[in-house]
N, C-alpha and C positions, 0 to 999 in steps of 0.2 A: 320391308325391307324401307319404308319411308319411317313408319312406327321406331326403327332401332336407330335409324338416324336421327330423328326428334329426341330420342331418350339417350341418346349419347351426348349431342351439343347439351341439354339439359343437366345431365350429369357432371360434363366439362365447366357449363357456365350455366349454372340456374336463373330463370327469369322469375319474375314475381307470380305470373299465371299463364296458363297455356289452356288453349282451348281446342279441343279434338273434337270433329263430327263424324260419329260413325266408322270410326276406324277400326272397331274391334268386329265389325259385321260379317266380315269373311272368315274370321279366325274361328278354328276348330276349338273343342272344350279346353283341351291342355295349353293351346296357344292363349286361351282368353284368360287363364288362370296365369299363365306367365305375363301377359299383358296388365293384370290386376295387380299382380305382387311389384311389377316394376313401377306402376303409377303411387302405390302405397310407398314403396321408398323414395320415389322422388317427390311426395308431396310433403316431406319433411322441409322441403327449401321453395317448393313452386305449390302453387295452388291450381288445380285442374278443373276446368269447366267441360264436362262431357258428355255430347249427345248420344245416348244410345238405346237400343230396344233389348239388349242381351240382358238378361236376368241376373247371369254371373257378374256382370259389370257392375250392375245396380247394389249387388250384394256388397260393394267394398267402399260404397258411397256414405259419406257423413250426411249430408243432405241432399234429398231428391226432389226436384221441381217437375210438376206436371202439369199439362194444360188441359181444360176439361171444358165442355159446354153445358152451360146452366140451361134449365128449362126454357128461359126467356132468350136462350138462342145468342147469348153472351157469353163468349170465352173467358175462362179466368184461371188465375195462376193458383196451383195448390202447392203445398211445401210441406215435406215431412223431414224431422230432424231425426236422425238415427244415432242409436249408440249400441254398436252390436247388432243383435238380431232383433231390437226392440224399438217401437217409436217413441220417442219421448217428448215430443212435442210437434204439433201440425198448425196450418194456418186455421186461424178461428173462423175465417169467411167461407170455411169448406163445409159442405153438408156431410152429415155423416154417411149417408151412401156412395159418394164419391171417395171418402175415406176408406170406407169399407171395400168397395171394388179395388183402389191401389193397394190396400193393404193383401188382399187375396192376390192380385197379381205378382206381388213380390213376396209374397209367403212369408209375412212376420209374424 
């Protein structure tokens, strides 16, 4: 119900960006698809930052950011820019093992 309210407000009065934190966690597959479709429609006027672990939601992303820990124990950010089903650009500082693990996780 909270997502529906937020989406209704954004439909009537778009904002520059919207941050959603794991709002898709309790949704079944059919509703995740509806959620993703609605986000894609609203993203014409609003930029979304979505924290998620749901693969179906990730499939709709233009850019994915992940946090990984290097061998030195320091966390770092990895970014992947996507175009449809393929990776088109990645963070140059990420090592190939990290990128391969992320690609396998999201099945690019």
